[in-house]
C-alpha positions as CSV (number, residue, x, y, z in Angstrom):
1,M,7.7,-6.8,4.0
2,N,6.0,-9.7,5.7
3,K,2.5,-9.4,5.4
4,Q,1.7,-11.6,8.4
5,I,3.9,-9.6,10.7
6,I,2.1,-6.3,9.5
7,K,-1.3,-8.1,10.0
8,A,-0.3,-9.3,13.5
9,I,0.9,-5.6,14.4
10,A,-2.2,-4.1,13.0
11,L,-4.7,-6.7,14.8
12,K,-2.9,-6.0,18.2
13,D,-3.1,-2.2,17.8
14,I,-6.6,-2.3,17.0
15,K,-7.6,-4.7,19.8
16,T,-5.8,-2.2,22.2
17,T,-7.8,0.7,20.8
18,F,-11.2,-0.9,21.5
19,S,-10.0,-2.1,24.6
20,S,-9.7,1.6,26.1
21,K,-12.9,3.6,26.5
22,K,-11.0,7.0,26.6
23,I,-10.2,6.1,22.9
24,W,-13.1,4.5,21.1
25,I,-15.9,6.3,22.9
26,P,-14.7,9.8,21.5
27,M,-14.1,8.2,17.9
28,I,-17.8,7.0,17.9
29,V,-19.4,9.9,20.1
30,L,-17.8,12.7,17.5
31,P,-18.9,11.5,14.0
32,A,-22.3,10.7,15.6
33,I,-22.9,14.0,16.6
34,L,-21.2,16.0,13.8
35,C,-22.2,13.8,10.8
36,V,-25.4,12.2,12.1
37,A,-27.3,14.2,14.8
38,L,-26.4,17.5,13.7
39,P,-27.4,17.1,10.1
40,A,-30.7,15.5,11.1
41,L,-31.7,17.9,13.7
42,F,-31.0,20.8,11.3
43,S,-33.2,19.2,8.5
44,Y,-36.2,18.4,10.6
45,F,-36.1,21.7,12.5
46,G,-35.4,23.8,9.6
47,L,-38.1,22.1,7.5
48,H,-40.7,22.1,10.2
49,S,-39.9,25.5,11.9
50,G,-37.0,27.5,11.0
51,F,-36.8,30.8,9.0
52,N,-40.4,31.2,8.5
53,S,-40.6,34.3,10.5
54,E,-41.1,38.0,9.9
55,N,-37.3,38.4,9.3
56,A,-37.4,35.9,6.6
57,N,-38.3,38.6,4.0
58,D,-35.1,40.8,5.3
59,L,-33.0,37.4,4.5
60,E,-34.5,36.7,1.2
61,K,-32.7,39.3,-1.0
62,P,-29.1,38.5,0.1
63,I,-29.6,34.8,0.0
64,N,-30.9,35.1,-3.6
65,E,-28.0,37.0,-4.5
66,F,-25.8,34.6,-2.9
67,I,-27.6,31.7,-4.7
68,K,-27.0,33.3,-8.2
69,S,-23.3,33.3,-7.7
70,F,-23.0,29.7,-6.6
71,P,-20.5,27.7,-8.9
72,N,-22.5,24.5,-8.8
73,N,-25.2,24.6,-11.5
74,H,-27.5,21.7,-10.3
75,I,-27.5,23.1,-6.6
76,R,-27.9,26.4,-7.7
77,N,-30.8,25.6,-10.0
78,T,-32.4,23.6,-7.2
79,L,-31.9,26.2,-4.7
80,T,-33.6,28.9,-7.1
81,A,-36.5,26.3,-7.6
82,L,-37.2,25.8,-3.8
83,P,-40.1,27.7,-2.5
84,T,-39.1,29.0,1.0
85,L,-36.1,30.0,2.6
86,A,-36.2,27.3,4.9
87,Y,-36.1,24.7,2.3
88,K,-33.1,26.7,0.5
89,S,-31.2,26.8,3.7
90,V,-31.6,23.2,5.0
91,Y,-30.7,22.0,1.3
92,F,-27.6,24.3,1.3
93,F,-26.5,23.3,4.6
94,L,-26.8,19.5,3.6
95,N,-24.9,19.8,0.3
96,S,-22.1,22.1,1.4
97,M,-21.8,22.6,5.1
98,T,-21.8,18.9,6.0
99,I,-18.8,18.1,3.8
100,P,-16.2,19.8,6.4
101,F,-18.1,18.0,9.2
102,F,-17.1,14.6,7.5
103,L,-13.4,15.6,7.0
104,M,-13.2,16.9,10.5
105,A,-14.5,13.6,12.1
106,A,-12.1,11.5,10.0
107,I,-9.1,13.9,10.7
108,I,-9.8,13.7,14.5
109,N,-10.6,10.0,14.7
110,S,-7.3,8.9,12.7
111,M,-5.6,11.4,15.0
112,V,-6.6,9.6,18.0
113,T,-5.8,6.2,16.9
114,A,-2.3,7.4,15.3
115,S,-1.1,9.3,18.1
116,N,-1.8,6.0,20.4
117,S,0.6,4.1,18.2
118,F,4.3,4.5,19.4
119,A,3.6,7.1,22.3
120,G,0.7,4.6,23.5
121,E,3.1,1.8,23.4
122,K,5.5,3.6,25.5
123,E,3.0,4.5,28.3
124,R,2.1,0.7,28.4
125,N,5.7,-0.1,28.6
126,T,5.5,-2.3,25.6
127,L,7.6,-0.5,23.1
128,E,10.9,-2.1,24.1
129,T,9.5,-5.6,23.2
130,L,8.4,-4.3,19.8
131,L,11.9,-2.5,19.1
132,F,13.8,-5.8,20.4
133,A,11.5,-8.1,17.9
134,P,12.7,-9.5,14.8
135,I,10.6,-7.1,12.4
136,S,11.8,-4.2,10.1
137,I,11.1,-0.6,11.0
138,K,9.1,-0.4,7.8
139,E,6.8,-3.3,8.9
140,L,6.3,-1.7,12.2
141,F,5.3,1.6,10.7
142,V,3.0,0.1,8.0
143,G,1.5,-2.0,10.6
144,K,0.6,0.8,12.7
145,V,-0.6,2.7,9.9
146,V,-3.2,-0.1,9.0
147,A,-4.2,-0.2,12.6
148,A,-5.2,3.5,12.6
149,F,-6.6,3.6,9.1
150,I,-9.4,0.4,9.4
151,P,-11.3,1.8,12.3
152,S,-11.1,5.3,11.3
153,L,-12.4,4.7,7.9
154,L,-15.0,2.0,9.1
155,I,-16.4,4.5,11.3
156,S,-16.5,7.4,8.8
157,Y,-18.4,5.2,6.4
158,A,-20.8,4.2,9.3
159,A,-21.8,7.6,9.9
160,F,-22.1,8.5,6.2
161,L,-24.5,5.7,5.7
162,L,-26.4,6.6,8.8
163,N,-26.6,10.2,7.9
164,A,-27.8,9.3,4.3
165,I,-30.4,7.0,5.5
166,I,-31.9,9.4,8.4
167,V,-31.4,12.7,6.6
168,N,-33.1,11.5,3.3
169,A,-36.1,10.0,5.2
170,I,-36.4,13.5,6.7
171,T,-36.0,15.6,3.5
172,Y,-37.1,13.4,0.5
173,P,-40.8,14.3,1.0
174,Y,-39.8,18.0,0.5
175,F,-36.8,17.9,-2.0
176,K,-37.9,14.7,-4.1
177,E,-34.3,14.0,-4.3
178,V,-31.9,11.5,-2.8
179,L,-29.0,13.4,-1.4
180,F,-25.3,12.2,-0.8
181,L,-25.6,10.0,-3.8
182,N,-23.8,12.3,-6.3
183,S,-20.2,12.5,-7.7
184,T,-19.2,15.1,-5.1
185,W,-20.2,13.0,-2.1
186,L,-18.8,9.8,-3.7
187,L,-15.3,11.4,-4.4
188,L,-15.3,12.6,-0.9
189,M,-16.0,9.4,0.7
190,L,-14.3,7.0,-1.6
191,W,-11.4,9.1,-2.8
192,V,-10.5,12.0,-0.7
193,I,-11.3,11.0,3.0
194,P,-9.3,7.5,2.5
195,A,-6.2,9.5,1.4
196,L,-6.6,12.3,4.1
197,V,-7.0,9.5,6.7
198,I,-3.8,7.8,5.5
199,F,-2.2,11.3,5.2
200,N,-3.1,12.3,8.6
201,I,-2.1,8.9,10.1
202,I,1.3,8.9,8.6
203,L,2.5,12.2,10.1
204,N,0.8,11.4,13.5
205,V,2.6,8.1,13.6
206,L,5.7,9.7,12.9
207,V,5.3,12.4,15.6
208,S,4.2,9.8,17.9
209,A,7.3,7.8,17.3
210,R,9.5,10.9,18.5
211,V,7.3,12.4,21.5
212,K,6.9,10.9,24.8
213,S,3.1,10.6,25.6
214,F,-0.1,10.3,23.8
215,Q,-1.2,13.9,25.1
216,E,1.9,15.3,23.2
217,A,1.2,13.5,20.1
218,Q,-2.3,14.7,20.0
219,Q,-1.3,18.3,20.4
220,F,0.4,18.2,17.0
221,G,-2.5,16.1,15.7
222,G,-4.9,18.9,16.3
223,M,-3.2,21.4,14.2
224,M,-4.6,19.3,11.2
225,V,-8.1,20.4,12.2
226,L,-7.2,24.2,11.4
227,P,-7.4,23.9,7.6
228,V,-10.8,22.1,7.9
229,V,-12.1,25.2,10.1
230,G,-10.9,27.5,7.2
231,L,-12.8,25.3,4.9
232,V,-16.0,25.5,6.8
233,I,-15.6,29.4,6.7
234,S,-15.2,29.3,3.0
235,Q,-17.9,27.2,2.1
236,A,-20.3,29.2,4.3
237,S,-18.9,32.7,2.8
238,G,-18.9,31.3,-0.7
239,L,-15.5,31.7,-1.3
240,F,-15.1,28.5,-3.1
241,F,-16.9,25.3,-3.4
242,L,-15.5,21.7,-3.2
243,S,-16.5,20.7,-6.6
244,P,-16.0,17.0,-8.0
245,F,-12.7,18.1,-10.1
246,L,-11.3,19.8,-7.1
247,L,-12.0,17.0,-4.8
248,F,-10.4,14.7,-7.3
249,L,-7.2,16.8,-7.4
250,I,-7.0,16.7,-3.6
251,G,-7.1,13.2,-3.3
252,A,-4.4,12.7,-5.9
253,G,-2.3,15.5,-4.1
254,L,-2.5,13.4,-0.8
255,L,-2.0,10.1,-2.5
256,I,1.3,11.4,-4.0
257,A,2.1,12.8,-0.6
258,N,1.4,9.5,1.2
259,V,3.8,7.6,-1.2
260,F,6.3,10.1,-0.4
261,L,6.0,10.0,3.4
262,L,5.9,6.2,3.3
263,K,9.2,6.2,1.5
264,L,10.5,8.5,4.2
265,I,9.6,6.3,7.1
266,T,12.8,4.2,7.2
267,K,15.1,7.0,6.1
268,F,14.5,9.1,9.1
269,N,13.4,6.5,11.6
270,K,16.0,3.9,12.7
271,R,15.8,1.3,15.4
272,N,18.1,3.0,17.7
273,V,16.5,6.4,17.2
274,L,13.3,5.1,18.2
275,F,14.7,3.4,21.1
276,E,16.7,6.6,22.3
277,N,13.6,8.7,22.0
278,Q,11.2,6.5,23.7
279,I,12.8,4.4,26.3
280,H,15.3,6.9,27.5
């Protein structure tokens, strides 16, 4: 593969992505709300006002029972030692419930950029030029994947950094602990999310190459959010906890799937098939 061609395709697509407000504004707004504003607001209001009511005593017993069965020793011991229900609720929310928010934001952002690849080219009437250019289908697909991967990952990392700074500024006086700088979160951000973003992008690029419009491609991509919704419910109910070992296995599985999907790209997507699907 020619790296210069891949770079040129990626730069062109990134420029196109950030020249359209309907694409880049949701990509920034969603992580800002889910990954920064929501955890910060929950932390502030939870620590300063929430749960310190007459109903707190009624909730104390079932919550303490839930804490005793929590699988992570560090979080369980910390929750047990915290003095109030408000502190326990905020600490649990930040360490467990915010993980799916980052997964959801990464999936949706990568879905938007990837869905805009081939389907967006067709809507802009530029796909025919690409298909007639002296580049291989593999170079074309890899360039599209890179173009969707870079902005999606950078936005996820920017949201994580802002979240860590703002939330720790709010919670450190209460917990005396720097949150998000542990093995679980480092594996999530440096191992699972990059692998998940690539996996989602490859699937959406393949779909985008087969459908006629940006909206059709997004409809398929929306299905990827459903497992994360299930993860939110499972985390909240305590059915299972995303431990570092489980996160490592998830990332490894996604990495293997990514290699397999990349090898399938040229096998199932020929130049003439893409031309027939998109131009006619």
